[in-house]
mmCIF file as Biopython writes it, N, C-alpha, C and O atoms, coordinates in Angstrom:
data_model
#
loop_
_atom_site.group_PDB
_atom_site.id
_atom_site.type_symbol
_atom_site.label_atom_id
_atom_site.label_alt_id
_atom_site.label_comp_id
_atom_site.label_asym_id
_atom_site.label_entity_id
_atom_site.label_seq_id
_atom_site.pdbx_PDB_ins_code
_atom_site.Cartn_x
_atom_site.Cartn_y
_atom_site.Cartn_z
_atom_site.occupancy
_atom_site.B_iso_or_equiv
_atom_site.auth_seq_id
_atom_site.auth_asym_id
_atom_site.pdbx_PDB_model_num
ATOM 1   N N  . UNK A ? 1  ? 122.811 91.629  97.379  1.0 0.0 1  A 1 
ATOM 2   C CA . UNK A ? 1  ? 122.518 92.890  96.136  1.0 0.0 1  A 1 
ATOM 3   C C  . UNK A ? 1  ? 121.238 92.242  95.590  1.0 0.0 1  A 1 
ATOM 4   O O  . UNK A ? 1  ? 120.402 93.066  95.219  1.0 0.0 1  A 1 
ATOM 5   N N  . UNK A ? 2  ? 120.947 91.146  95.478  1.0 0.0 2  A 1 
ATOM 6   C CA . UNK A ? 2  ? 119.731 90.524  94.607  1.0 0.0 2  A 1 
ATOM 7   C C  . UNK A ? 2  ? 118.580 91.047  95.734  1.0 0.0 2  A 1 
ATOM 8   O O  . UNK A ? 2  ? 117.423 91.203  95.343  1.0 0.0 2  A 1 
ATOM 9   N N  . UNK A ? 3  ? 118.903 91.287  97.011  1.0 0.0 3  A 1 
ATOM 10  C CA . UNK A ? 3  ? 117.690 91.252  97.989  1.0 0.0 3  A 1 
ATOM 11  C C  . UNK A ? 3  ? 117.179 92.635  97.494  1.0 0.0 3  A 1 
ATOM 12  O O  . UNK A ? 3  ? 116.047 92.836  97.056  1.0 0.0 3  A 1 
ATOM 13  N N  . UNK A ? 4  ? 118.203 93.595  97.627  1.0 0.0 4  A 1 
ATOM 14  C CA . UNK A ? 4  ? 117.933 95.102  97.504  1.0 0.0 4  A 1 
ATOM 15  C C  . UNK A ? 4  ? 117.386 95.293  96.372  1.0 0.0 4  A 1 
ATOM 16  O O  . UNK A ? 4  ? 116.534 96.178  96.294  1.0 0.0 4  A 1 
ATOM 17  N N  . UNK A ? 5  ? 117.764 94.446  95.100  1.0 0.0 5  A 1 
ATOM 18  C CA . UNK A ? 5  ? 117.158 94.289  93.767  1.0 0.0 5  A 1 
ATOM 19  C C  . UNK A ? 5  ? 115.617 93.961  93.771  1.0 0.0 5  A 1 
ATOM 20  O O  . UNK A ? 5  ? 114.831 94.306  92.889  1.0 0.0 5  A 1 
ATOM 21  N N  . UNK A ? 6  ? 115.288 93.191  94.982  1.0 0.0 6  A 1 
ATOM 22  C CA . UNK A ? 6  ? 113.914 92.717  94.796  1.0 0.0 6  A 1 
ATOM 23  C C  . UNK A ? 6  ? 113.290 93.812  95.608  1.0 0.0 6  A 1 
ATOM 24  O O  . UNK A ? 6  ? 112.197 94.176  95.173  1.0 0.0 6  A 1 
ATOM 25  N N  . UNK A ? 7  ? 113.640 94.310  96.483  1.0 0.0 7  A 1 
ATOM 26  C CA . UNK A ? 7  ? 113.342 95.415  97.275  1.0 0.0 7  A 1 
ATOM 27  C C  . UNK A ? 7  ? 112.601 96.706  96.509  1.0 0.0 7  A 1 
ATOM 28  O O  . UNK A ? 7  ? 111.513 97.193  96.819  1.0 0.0 7  A 1 
ATOM 29  N N  . UNK A ? 8  ? 113.360 97.066  95.581  1.0 0.0 8  A 1 
ATOM 30  C CA . UNK A ? 8  ? 113.265 98.122  94.649  1.0 0.0 8  A 1 
ATOM 31  C C  . UNK A ? 8  ? 112.325 97.793  94.098  1.0 0.0 8  A 1 
ATOM 32  O O  . UNK A ? 8  ? 111.314 98.495  94.084  1.0 0.0 8  A 1 
ATOM 33  N N  . UNK A ? 9  ? 112.419 96.492  93.421  1.0 0.0 9  A 1 
ATOM 34  C CA . UNK A ? 9  ? 111.307 96.156  92.433  1.0 0.0 9  A 1 
ATOM 35  C C  . UNK A ? 9  ? 109.880 95.995  93.134  1.0 0.0 9  A 1 
ATOM 36  O O  . UNK A ? 9  ? 108.949 95.994  92.329  1.0 0.0 9  A 1 
ATOM 37  N N  . UNK A ? 10 ? 109.513 95.852  94.537  1.0 0.0 10 A 1 
ATOM 38  C CA . UNK A ? 10 ? 108.601 95.741  95.496  1.0 0.0 10 A 1 
ATOM 39  C C  . UNK A ? 10 ? 107.990 97.098  95.488  1.0 0.0 10 A 1 
ATOM 40  O O  . UNK A ? 10 ? 106.800 97.326  95.269  1.0 0.0 10 A 1 
ATOM 41  N N  . UNK A ? 11 ? 108.993 98.054  95.770  1.0 0.0 11 A 1 
ATOM 42  C CA . UNK A ? 11 ? 108.606 99.407  95.846  1.0 0.0 11 A 1 
ATOM 43  C C  . UNK A ? 11 ? 108.004 99.904  94.721  1.0 0.0 11 A 1 
ATOM 44  O O  . UNK A ? 11 ? 106.904 100.456 94.695  1.0 0.0 11 A 1 
ATOM 45  N N  . UNK A ? 12 ? 108.838 99.677  93.655  1.0 0.0 12 A 1 
ATOM 46  C CA . UNK A ? 12 ? 108.207 100.333 92.351  1.0 0.0 12 A 1 
ATOM 47  C C  . UNK A ? 12 ? 106.862 99.395  91.746  1.0 0.0 12 A 1 
ATOM 48  O O  . UNK A ? 12 ? 106.335 99.668  90.667  1.0 0.0 12 A 1 
ATOM 49  N N  . UNK A ? 13 ? 106.553 98.623  92.340  1.0 0.0 13 A 1 
ATOM 50  C CA . UNK A ? 13 ? 105.310 97.876  92.215  1.0 0.0 13 A 1 
ATOM 51  C C  . UNK A ? 13 ? 104.274 98.641  92.980  1.0 0.0 13 A 1 
ATOM 52  O O  . UNK A ? 13 ? 103.331 99.190  92.410  1.0 0.0 13 A 1 
ATOM 53  N N  . UNK A ? 14 ? 104.442 98.670  94.166  1.0 0.0 14 A 1 
ATOM 54  C CA . UNK A ? 14 ? 103.356 99.168  95.237  1.0 0.0 14 A 1 
ATOM 55  C C  . UNK A ? 14 ? 103.319 100.908 94.609  1.0 0.0 14 A 1 
ATOM 56  O O  . UNK A ? 14 ? 102.197 101.405 94.713  1.0 0.0 14 A 1 
ATOM 57  N N  . UNK A ? 15 ? 104.256 101.719 94.072  1.0 0.0 15 A 1 
ATOM 58  C CA . UNK A ? 15 ? 104.012 103.118 93.868  1.0 0.0 15 A 1 
ATOM 59  C C  . UNK A ? 15 ? 103.147 102.834 92.592  1.0 0.0 15 A 1 
ATOM 60  O O  . UNK A ? 15 ? 102.081 103.449 92.572  1.0 0.0 15 A 1 
ATOM 61  N N  . UNK A ? 16 ? 103.438 101.911 91.383  1.0 0.0 16 A 1 
ATOM 62  C CA . UNK A ? 16 ? 102.875 101.889 90.418  1.0 0.0 16 A 1 
ATOM 63  C C  . UNK A ? 16 ? 101.148 101.663 90.798  1.0 0.0 16 A 1 
ATOM 64  O O  . UNK A ? 16 ? 100.271 102.368 90.299  1.0 0.0 16 A 1 
ATOM 65  N N  . UNK A ? 17 ? 100.910 100.643 91.685  1.0 0.0 17 A 1 
ATOM 66  C CA . UNK A ? 17 ? 99.446  100.339 91.986  1.0 0.0 17 A 1 
ATOM 67  C C  . UNK A ? 17 ? 98.811  101.519 92.511  1.0 0.0 17 A 1 
ATOM 68  O O  . UNK A ? 17 ? 97.692  101.870 92.138  1.0 0.0 17 A 1 
ATOM 69  N N  . UNK A ? 18 ? 99.628  102.266 93.535  1.0 0.0 18 A 1 
ATOM 70  C CA . UNK A ? 18 ? 98.940  103.402 93.982  1.0 0.0 18 A 1 
ATOM 71  C C  . UNK A ? 18 ? 98.548  104.542 92.646  1.0 0.0 18 A 1 
ATOM 72  O O  . UNK A ? 18 ? 97.541  105.222 92.451  1.0 0.0 18 A 1 
ATOM 73  N N  . UNK A ? 19 ? 99.358  104.447 92.151  1.0 0.0 19 A 1 
ATOM 74  C CA . UNK A ? 19 ? 99.424  105.533 90.833  1.0 0.0 19 A 1 
ATOM 75  C C  . UNK A ? 19 ? 98.063  105.210 89.900  1.0 0.0 19 A 1 
ATOM 76  O O  . UNK A ? 19 ? 97.075  105.892 89.628  1.0 0.0 19 A 1 
ATOM 77  N N  . UNK A ? 20 ? 98.396  104.109 89.609  1.0 0.0 20 A 1 
ATOM 78  C CA . UNK A ? 20 ? 97.229  103.550 88.274  1.0 0.0 20 A 1 
ATOM 79  C C  . UNK A ? 20 ? 95.890  103.518 89.060  1.0 0.0 20 A 1 
ATOM 80  O O  . UNK A ? 20 ? 94.876  103.540 88.362  1.0 0.0 20 A 1 
ATOM 81  N N  . UNK A ? 21 ? 95.721  103.466 90.518  1.0 0.0 21 A 1 
ATOM 82  C CA . UNK A ? 21 ? 94.592  103.702 91.385  1.0 0.0 21 A 1 
ATOM 83  C C  . UNK A ? 21 ? 93.934  105.118 91.357  1.0 0.0 21 A 1 
ATOM 84  O O  . UNK A ? 21 ? 92.734  105.393 91.353  1.0 0.0 21 A 1 
ATOM 85  N N  . UNK A ? 22 ? 94.788  105.772 91.342  1.0 0.0 22 A 1 
ATOM 86  C CA . UNK A ? 22 ? 94.424  107.214 91.456  1.0 0.0 22 A 1 
ATOM 87  C C  . UNK A ? 22 ? 94.286  107.885 90.079  1.0 0.0 22 A 1 
ATOM 88  O O  . UNK A ? 22 ? 93.733  108.975 89.930  1.0 0.0 22 A 1 
ATOM 89  N N  . UNK A ? 23 ? 94.783  107.218 89.161  1.0 0.0 23 A 1 
ATOM 90  C CA . UNK A ? 23 ? 94.454  107.580 87.637  1.0 0.0 23 A 1 
ATOM 91  C C  . UNK A ? 23 ? 92.891  107.116 87.313  1.0 0.0 23 A 1 
ATOM 92  O O  . UNK A ? 23 ? 92.088  107.937 86.870  1.0 0.0 23 A 1 
ATOM 93  N N  . UNK A ? 24 ? 92.558  105.857 87.546  1.0 0.0 24 A 1 
ATOM 94  C CA . UNK A ? 24 ? 91.327  105.405 87.358  1.0 0.0 24 A 1 
ATOM 95  C C  . UNK A ? 24 ? 90.592  106.154 87.769  1.0 0.0 24 A 1 
ATOM 96  O O  . UNK A ? 24 ? 89.821  106.814 87.074  1.0 0.0 24 A 1 
ATOM 97  N N  . UNK A ? 25 ? 90.729  106.223 89.557  1.0 0.0 25 A 1 
ATOM 98  C CA . UNK A ? 25 ? 89.652  107.183 90.318  1.0 0.0 25 A 1 
ATOM 99  C C  . UNK A ? 25 ? 89.353  108.408 89.203  1.0 0.0 25 A 1 
ATOM 100 O O  . UNK A ? 25 ? 88.268  108.495 88.629  1.0 0.0 25 A 1 
ATOM 101 N N  . UNK A ? 26 ? 90.294  109.196 89.012  1.0 0.0 26 A 1 
ATOM 102 C CA . UNK A ? 26 ? 89.977  110.420 88.477  1.0 0.0 26 A 1 
ATOM 103 C C  . UNK A ? 26 ? 89.317  110.150 87.199  1.0 0.0 26 A 1 
ATOM 104 O O  . UNK A ? 26 ? 88.163  110.545 87.034  1.0 0.0 26 A 1 
ATOM 105 N N  . UNK A ? 27 ? 89.934  109.520 86.285  1.0 0.0 27 A 1 
ATOM 106 C CA . UNK A ? 27 ? 89.336  109.443 84.937  1.0 0.0 27 A 1 
ATOM 107 C C  . UNK A ? 27 ? 87.873  109.002 85.025  1.0 0.0 27 A 1 
ATOM 108 O O  . UNK A ? 27 ? 87.061  109.851 84.656  1.0 0.0 27 A 1 
ATOM 109 N N  . UNK A ? 28 ? 87.413  107.885 85.427  1.0 0.0 28 A 1 
ATOM 110 C CA . UNK A ? 28 ? 86.189  107.746 85.837  1.0 0.0 28 A 1 
ATOM 111 C C  . UNK A ? 28 ? 85.165  108.351 86.227  1.0 0.0 28 A 1 
ATOM 112 O O  . UNK A ? 28 ? 84.014  108.360 85.791  1.0 0.0 28 A 1 
ATOM 113 N N  . UNK A ? 29 ? 85.812  109.030 87.363  1.0 0.0 29 A 1 
ATOM 114 C CA . UNK A ? 29 ? 85.020  110.062 88.302  1.0 0.0 29 A 1 
ATOM 115 C C  . UNK A ? 29 ? 84.580  111.251 87.298  1.0 0.0 29 A 1 
ATOM 116 O O  . UNK A ? 29 ? 83.466  111.767 87.208  1.0 0.0 29 A 1 
ATOM 117 N N  . UNK A ? 30 ? 85.699  111.534 86.599  1.0 0.0 30 A 1 
ATOM 118 C CA . UNK A ? 30 ? 85.445  112.745 85.692  1.0 0.0 30 A 1 
ATOM 119 C C  . UNK A ? 30 ? 84.156  112.559 84.788  1.0 0.0 30 A 1 
ATOM 120 O O  . UNK A ? 30 ? 83.115  113.216 84.774  1.0 0.0 30 A 1 
ATOM 121 N N  . UNK A ? 31 ? 84.489  111.623 84.150  1.0 0.0 31 A 1 
ATOM 122 C CA . UNK A ? 31 ? 83.336  111.140 82.852  1.0 0.0 31 A 1 
ATOM 123 C C  . UNK A ? 31 ? 81.982  110.802 83.807  1.0 0.0 31 A 1 
ATOM 124 O O  . UNK A ? 31 ? 80.851  110.925 83.336  1.0 0.0 31 A 1 
ATOM 125 N N  . UNK A ? 32 ? 82.216  110.366 85.192  1.0 0.0 32 A 1 
ATOM 126 C CA . UNK A ? 32 ? 80.339  110.497 85.560  1.0 0.0 32 A 1 
ATOM 127 C C  . UNK A ? 32 ? 80.253  111.558 86.305  1.0 0.0 32 A 1 
ATOM 128 O O  . UNK A ? 32 ? 79.502  111.352 87.258  1.0 0.0 32 A 1 
ATOM 129 N N  . UNK A ? 33 ? 80.888  113.062 86.276  1.0 0.0 33 A 1 
ATOM 130 C CA . UNK A ? 33 ? 80.468  113.913 86.642  1.0 0.0 33 A 1 
ATOM 131 C C  . UNK A ? 33 ? 80.153  114.668 85.653  1.0 0.0 33 A 1 
ATOM 132 O O  . UNK A ? 33 ? 79.415  115.605 85.958  1.0 0.0 33 A 1 
ATOM 133 N N  . UNK A ? 34 ? 80.537  114.567 84.273  1.0 0.0 34 A 1 
ATOM 134 C CA . UNK A ? 34 ? 80.029  114.691 83.304  1.0 0.0 34 A 1 
ATOM 135 C C  . UNK A ? 34 ? 78.865  114.595 82.606  1.0 0.0 34 A 1 
ATOM 136 O O  . UNK A ? 34 ? 78.259  115.346 81.842  1.0 0.0 34 A 1 
ATOM 137 N N  . UNK A ? 35 ? 78.594  112.891 83.281  1.0 0.0 35 A 1 
ATOM 138 C CA . UNK A ? 35 ? 77.368  112.367 82.784  1.0 0.0 35 A 1 
ATOM 139 C C  . UNK A ? 35 ? 75.916  112.994 83.681  1.0 0.0 35 A 1 
ATOM 140 O O  . UNK A ? 35 ? 74.788  113.258 83.263  1.0 0.0 35 A 1 
ATOM 141 N N  . UNK A ? 36 ? 76.540  113.089 85.128  1.0 0.0 36 A 1 
ATOM 142 C CA . UNK A ? 36 ? 75.563  113.681 86.107  1.0 0.0 36 A 1 
ATOM 143 C C  . UNK A ? 36 ? 74.932  114.913 85.528  1.0 0.0 36 A 1 
ATOM 144 O O  . UNK A ? 36 ? 73.721  115.130 85.468  1.0 0.0 36 A 1 
ATOM 145 N N  . UNK A ? 37 ? 76.264  115.985 84.951  1.0 0.0 37 A 1 
ATOM 146 C CA . UNK A ? 37 ? 75.817  117.328 84.941  1.0 0.0 37 A 1 
ATOM 147 C C  . UNK A ? 37 ? 74.804  117.368 83.921  1.0 0.0 37 A 1 
ATOM 148 O O  . UNK A ? 37 ? 73.758  118.016 83.908  1.0 0.0 37 A 1 
ATOM 149 N N  . UNK A ? 38 ? 75.350  116.450 82.932  1.0 0.0 38 A 1 
ATOM 150 C CA . UNK A ? 38 ? 74.480  116.451 81.135  1.0 0.0 38 A 1 
ATOM 151 C C  . UNK A ? 38 ? 73.106  115.917 81.853  1.0 0.0 38 A 1 
ATOM 152 O O  . UNK A ? 38 ? 72.227  116.778 81.870  1.0 0.0 38 A 1 
ATOM 153 N N  . UNK A ? 39 ? 72.763  114.702 82.431  1.0 0.0 39 A 1 
ATOM 154 C CA . UNK A ? 39 ? 71.528  114.253 82.874  1.0 0.0 39 A 1 
ATOM 155 C C  . UNK A ? 39 ? 70.373  114.751 83.793  1.0 0.0 39 A 1 
ATOM 156 O O  . UNK A ? 39 ? 69.173  114.944 83.598  1.0 0.0 39 A 1 
ATOM 157 N N  . UNK A ? 40 ? 71.327  114.907 85.043  1.0 0.0 40 A 1 
ATOM 158 C CA . UNK A ? 40 ? 70.490  115.257 86.178  1.0 0.0 40 A 1 
ATOM 159 C C  . UNK A ? 40 ? 71.286  116.187 87.354  1.0 0.0 40 A 1 
ATOM 160 O O  . UNK A ? 40 ? 71.723  115.951 88.481  1.0 0.0 40 A 1 
ATOM 161 N N  . UNK A ? 41 ? 71.230  117.405 86.443  1.0 0.0 41 A 1 
ATOM 162 C CA . UNK A ? 41 ? 72.172  118.710 87.147  1.0 0.0 41 A 1 
ATOM 163 C C  . UNK A ? 41 ? 71.433  119.077 88.664  1.0 0.0 41 A 1 
ATOM 164 O O  . UNK A ? 41 ? 71.979  119.681 89.587  1.0 0.0 41 A 1 
ATOM 165 N N  . UNK A ? 42 ? 70.242  118.614 88.645  1.0 0.0 42 A 1 
ATOM 166 C CA . UNK A ? 42 ? 69.537  119.139 90.058  1.0 0.0 42 A 1 
ATOM 167 C C  . UNK A ? 42 ? 70.113  118.207 91.208  1.0 0.0 42 A 1 
ATOM 168 O O  . UNK A ? 42 ? 70.340  118.694 92.315  1.0 0.0 42 A 1 
ATOM 169 N N  . UNK A ? 43 ? 70.371  116.741 90.918  1.0 0.0 43 A 1 
ATOM 170 C CA . UNK A ? 43 ? 70.753  116.056 91.929  1.0 0.0 43 A 1 
ATOM 171 C C  . UNK A ? 43 ? 72.155  115.284 91.720  1.0 0.0 43 A 1 
ATOM 172 O O  . UNK A ? 43 ? 72.288  114.325 90.960  1.0 0.0 43 A 1 
ATOM 173 N N  . UNK A ? 44 ? 73.166  115.839 92.497  1.0 0.0 44 A 1 
ATOM 174 C CA . UNK A ? 44 ? 74.638  115.481 92.169  1.0 0.0 44 A 1 
ATOM 175 C C  . UNK A ? 44 ? 74.672  113.735 92.698  1.0 0.0 44 A 1 
ATOM 176 O O  . UNK A ? 44 ? 75.411  113.527 93.660  1.0 0.0 44 A 1 
ATOM 177 N N  . UNK A ? 45 ? 74.286  113.104 92.401  1.0 0.0 45 A 1 
ATOM 178 C CA . UNK A ? 45 ? 74.127  111.460 92.525  1.0 0.0 45 A 1 
ATOM 179 C C  . UNK A ? 45 ? 75.623  110.951 92.632  1.0 0.0 45 A 1 
ATOM 180 O O  . UNK A ? 45 ? 75.912  110.056 93.426  1.0 0.0 45 A 1 
ATOM 181 N N  . UNK A ? 46 ? 76.628  111.585 91.756  1.0 0.0 46 A 1 
ATOM 182 C CA . UNK A ? 46 ? 77.778  111.202 91.465  1.0 0.0 46 A 1 
ATOM 183 C C  . UNK A ? 46 ? 78.803  111.349 92.699  1.0 0.0 46 A 1 
ATOM 184 O O  . UNK A ? 46 ? 79.881  110.755 92.724  1.0 0.0 46 A 1 
ATOM 185 N N  . UNK A ? 47 ? 78.393  112.124 93.622  1.0 0.0 47 A 1 
ATOM 186 C CA . UNK A ? 47 ? 78.837  112.293 95.062  1.0 0.0 47 A 1 
ATOM 187 C C  . UNK A ? 47 ? 79.171  111.196 95.893  1.0 0.0 47 A 1 
ATOM 188 O O  . UNK A ? 47 ? 80.263  110.876 96.364  1.0 0.0 47 A 1 
ATOM 189 N N  . UNK A ? 48 ? 77.934  110.613 96.007  1.0 0.0 48 A 1 
ATOM 190 C CA . UNK A ? 48 ? 78.190  109.013 96.398  1.0 0.0 48 A 1 
ATOM 191 C C  . UNK A ? 48 ? 78.816  108.239 95.986  1.0 0.0 48 A 1 
ATOM 192 O O  . UNK A ? 48 ? 79.080  107.250 96.668  1.0 0.0 48 A 1 
ATOM 193 N N  . UNK A ? 49 ? 79.374  108.411 94.509  1.0 0.0 49 A 1 
ATOM 194 C CA . UNK A ? 49 ? 80.415  107.485 93.962  1.0 0.0 49 A 1 
ATOM 195 C C  . UNK A ? 49 ? 81.471  107.656 94.057  1.0 0.0 49 A 1 
ATOM 196 O O  . UNK A ? 49 ? 82.318  106.763 94.023  1.0 0.0 49 A 1 
ATOM 197 N N  . UNK A ? 50 ? 81.745  109.157 94.236  1.0 0.0 50 A 1 
ATOM 198 C CA . UNK A ? 50 ? 83.329  109.704 94.825  1.0 0.0 50 A 1 
ATOM 199 C C  . UNK A ? 50 ? 83.591  109.188 95.792  1.0 0.0 50 A 1 
ATOM 200 O O  . UNK A ? 50 ? 84.621  108.533 95.955  1.0 0.0 50 A 1 
ATOM 201 N N  . UNK A ? 51 ? 82.525  109.414 96.825  1.0 0.0 51 A 1 
ATOM 202 C CA . UNK A ? 51 ? 82.876  109.270 98.374  1.0 0.0 51 A 1 
ATOM 203 C C  . UNK A ? 51 ? 82.878  107.744 98.529  1.0 0.0 51 A 1 
ATOM 204 O O  . UNK A ? 51 ? 83.729  107.350 99.326  1.0 0.0 51 A 1 
ATOM 205 N N  . UNK A ? 52 ? 82.159  106.831 97.981  1.0 0.0 52 A 1 
ATOM 206 C CA . UNK A ? 52 ? 82.318  105.469 98.176  1.0 0.0 52 A 1 
ATOM 207 C C  . UNK A ? 52 ? 83.901  104.853 97.480  1.0 0.0 52 A 1 
ATOM 208 O O  . UNK A ? 52 ? 84.668  104.128 98.114  1.0 0.0 52 A 1 
ATOM 209 N N  . UNK A ? 53 ? 84.133  105.322 96.105  1.0 0.0 53 A 1 
ATOM 210 C CA . UNK A ? 53 ? 85.343  104.951 95.545  1.0 0.0 53 A 1 
ATOM 211 C C  . UNK A ? 53 ? 86.271  105.770 96.394  1.0 0.0 53 A 1 
ATOM 212 O O  . UNK A ? 53 ? 87.351  105.179 96.430  1.0 0.0 53 A 1 
ATOM 213 N N  . UNK A ? 54 ? 86.296  106.488 96.846  1.0 0.0 54 A 1 
ATOM 214 C CA . UNK A ? 54 ? 87.193  107.305 97.737  1.0 0.0 54 A 1 
ATOM 215 C C  . UNK A ? 54 ? 87.888  106.535 98.806  1.0 0.0 54 A 1 
ATOM 216 O O  . UNK A ? 54 ? 89.093  106.305 98.908  1.0 0.0 54 A 1 
ATOM 217 N N  . UNK A ? 55 ? 86.645  106.084 99.791  1.0 0.0 55 A 1 
ATOM 218 C CA . UNK A ? 55 ? 87.065  105.186 100.493 1.0 0.0 55 A 1 
ATOM 219 C C  . UNK A ? 55 ? 88.068  104.176 100.447 1.0 0.0 55 A 1 
ATOM 220 O O  . UNK A ? 55 ? 89.105  104.039 101.097 1.0 0.0 55 A 1 
ATOM 221 N N  . UNK A ? 56 ? 87.323  103.212 99.165  1.0 0.0 56 A 1 
ATOM 222 C CA . UNK A ? 56 ? 88.291  102.134 98.542  1.0 0.0 56 A 1 
ATOM 223 C C  . UNK A ? 56 ? 89.897  102.436 98.252  1.0 0.0 56 A 1 
ATOM 224 O O  . UNK A ? 56 ? 90.874  101.730 98.505  1.0 0.0 56 A 1 
ATOM 225 N N  . UNK A ? 57 ? 89.801  103.934 97.538  1.0 0.0 57 A 1 
ATOM 226 C CA . UNK A ? 57 ? 91.277  103.960 97.256  1.0 0.0 57 A 1 
ATOM 227 C C  . UNK A ? 57 ? 91.958  104.634 98.434  1.0 0.0 57 A 1 
ATOM 228 O O  . UNK A ? 57 ? 93.178  104.793 98.385  1.0 0.0 57 A 1 
ATOM 229 N N  . UNK A ? 58 ? 91.285  105.030 99.458  1.0 0.0 58 A 1 
ATOM 230 C CA . UNK A ? 58 ? 92.401  105.460 100.565 1.0 0.0 58 A 1 
ATOM 231 C C  . UNK A ? 58 ? 92.794  103.947 101.030 1.0 0.0 58 A 1 
ATOM 232 O O  . UNK A ? 58 ? 93.947  103.706 101.389 1.0 0.0 58 A 1 
ATOM 233 N N  . UNK A ? 59 ? 91.662  102.813 101.008 1.0 0.0 59 A 1 
ATOM 234 C CA . UNK A ? 59 ? 92.077  101.506 101.497 1.0 0.0 59 A 1 
ATOM 235 C C  . UNK A ? 59 ? 93.287  100.972 101.043 1.0 0.0 59 A 1 
ATOM 236 O O  . UNK A ? 59 ? 94.054  100.343 101.772 1.0 0.0 59 A 1 
ATOM 237 N N  . UNK A ? 60 ? 93.580  101.329 99.227  1.0 0.0 60 A 1 
ATOM 238 C CA . UNK A ? 60 ? 93.961  100.779 98.561  1.0 0.0 60 A 1 
ATOM 239 C C  . UNK A ? 60 ? 95.599  101.168 98.848  1.0 0.0 60 A 1 
ATOM 240 O O  . UNK A ? 60 ? 96.494  100.337 99.002  1.0 0.0 60 A 1 
ATOM 241 N N  . UNK A ? 61 ? 95.748  102.591 98.878  1.0 0.0 61 A 1 
ATOM 242 C CA . UNK A ? 61 ? 96.743  103.369 99.576  1.0 0.0 61 A 1 
ATOM 243 C C  . UNK A ? 61 ? 97.396  102.669 100.761 1.0 0.0 61 A 1 
ATOM 244 O O  . UNK A ? 61 ? 98.551  102.257 100.877 1.0 0.0 61 A 1 
ATOM 245 N N  . UNK A ? 62 ? 96.419  102.638 101.572 1.0 0.0 62 A 1 
ATOM 246 C CA . UNK A ? 62 ? 97.041  102.095 103.020 1.0 0.0 62 A 1 
ATOM 247 C C  . UNK A ? 62 ? 97.430  100.480 103.086 1.0 0.0 62 A 1 
ATOM 248 O O  . UNK A ? 62 ? 98.142  100.099 104.016 1.0 0.0 62 A 1 
ATOM 249 N N  . UNK A ? 63 ? 97.010  99.644  102.204 1.0 0.0 63 A 1 
ATOM 250 C CA . UNK A ? 63 ? 97.147  98.509  102.119 1.0 0.0 63 A 1 
ATOM 251 C C  . UNK A ? 63 ? 98.352  98.119  101.794 1.0 0.0 63 A 1 
ATOM 252 O O  . UNK A ? 63 ? 98.967  97.270  102.439 1.0 0.0 63 A 1 
ATOM 253 N N  . UNK A ? 64 ? 99.006  98.974  100.284 1.0 0.0 64 A 1 
ATOM 254 C CA . UNK A ? 64 ? 100.027 99.096  99.649  1.0 0.0 64 A 1 
ATOM 255 C C  . UNK A ? 64 ? 101.506 99.449  100.821 1.0 0.0 64 A 1 
ATOM 256 O O  . UNK A ? 64 ? 102.555 98.898  101.153 1.0 0.0 64 A 1 
ATOM 257 N N  . UNK A ? 65 ? 100.856 100.526 101.074 1.0 0.0 65 A 1 
ATOM 258 C CA . UNK A ? 65 ? 101.833 101.270 101.820 1.0 0.0 65 A 1 
ATOM 259 C C  . UNK A ? 65 ? 102.158 99.863  103.038 1.0 0.0 65 A 1 
ATOM 260 O O  . UNK A ? 65 ? 103.341 99.584  103.228 1.0 0.0 65 A 1 
ATOM 261 N N  . UNK A ? 66 ? 101.448 99.331  103.535 1.0 0.0 66 A 1 
ATOM 262 C CA . UNK A ? 66 ? 101.687 98.646  104.816 1.0 0.0 66 A 1 
ATOM 263 C C  . UNK A ? 66 ? 102.116 97.541  104.383 1.0 0.0 66 A 1 
ATOM 264 O O  . UNK A ? 66 ? 102.948 97.035  105.137 1.0 0.0 66 A 1 
ATOM 265 N N  . UNK A ? 67 ? 101.793 96.739  103.117 1.0 0.0 67 A 1 
ATOM 266 C CA . UNK A ? 67 ? 102.342 95.443  102.429 1.0 0.0 67 A 1 
ATOM 267 C C  . UNK A ? 67 ? 103.891 95.831  102.518 1.0 0.0 67 A 1 
ATOM 268 O O  . UNK A ? 67 ? 104.658 95.222  103.264 1.0 0.0 67 A 1 
ATOM 269 N N  . UNK A ? 68 ? 104.221 96.701  101.848 1.0 0.0 68 A 1 
ATOM 270 C CA . UNK A ? 68 ? 105.310 97.205  101.452 1.0 0.0 68 A 1 
ATOM 271 C C  . UNK A ? 68 ? 106.496 97.402  102.790 1.0 0.0 68 A 1 
ATOM 272 O O  . UNK A ? 68 ? 107.678 97.058  102.794 1.0 0.0 68 A 1 
ATOM 273 N N  . UNK A ? 69 ? 105.850 97.950  103.672 1.0 0.0 69 A 1 
ATOM 274 C CA . UNK A ? 69 ? 106.737 98.212  105.008 1.0 0.0 69 A 1 
ATOM 275 C C  . UNK A ? 69 ? 107.044 97.214  105.768 1.0 0.0 69 A 1 
ATOM 276 O O  . UNK A ? 69 ? 108.025 97.113  106.505 1.0 0.0 69 A 1 
ATOM 277 N N  . UNK A ? 70 ? 105.757 96.079  105.496 1.0 0.0 70 A 1 
ATOM 278 C CA . UNK A ? 70 ? 105.795 94.788  106.231 1.0 0.0 70 A 1 
ATOM 279 C C  . UNK A ? 70 ? 106.893 94.048  105.705 1.0 0.0 70 A 1 
ATOM 280 O O  . UNK A ? 70 ? 107.797 93.589  106.403 1.0 0.0 70 A 1 
ATOM 281 N N  . UNK A ? 71 ? 106.802 93.928  104.374 1.0 0.0 71 A 1 
ATOM 282 C CA . UNK A ? 71 ? 107.883 93.013  103.397 1.0 0.0 71 A 1 
ATOM 283 C C  . UNK A ? 71 ? 109.225 93.487  103.523 1.0 0.0 71 A 1 
ATOM 284 O O  . UNK A ? 71 ? 110.215 92.792  103.292 1.0 0.0 71 A 1 
ATOM 285 N N  . UNK A ? 72 ? 109.244 94.621  103.875 1.0 0.0 72 A 1 
ATOM 286 C CA . UNK A ? 72 ? 110.856 95.182  103.990 1.0 0.0 72 A 1 
ATOM 287 C C  . UNK A ? 72 ? 111.193 95.030  105.724 1.0 0.0 72 A 1 
ATOM 288 O O  . UNK A ? 72 ? 111.929 95.795  106.346 1.0 0.0 72 A 1 
ATOM 289 N N  . UNK A ? 73 ? 110.799 94.396  106.036 1.0 0.0 73 A 1 
ATOM 290 C CA . UNK A ? 73 ? 111.210 93.961  107.837 1.0 0.0 73 A 1 
ATOM 291 C C  . UNK A ? 73 ? 112.501 92.894  107.709 1.0 0.0 73 A 1 
ATOM 292 O O  . UNK A ? 73 ? 113.011 92.417  108.723 1.0 0.0 73 A 1 
#
């Protein structure tokens, strides 16, 4: 019974980590898009930030998924 409870806690923690990472990504990048459009609308430098951080976000999601899957064996 306690093992199931521990797995549930780990699953919830992994989901929370992923959701918080996505929320931070969206909020910060929305702000950066606003700053980019207000300061230098001719050059969209924010796309570099979105792409770079997007790669990191994908790695975070994959890592959390694999960690959960590996620990549940």
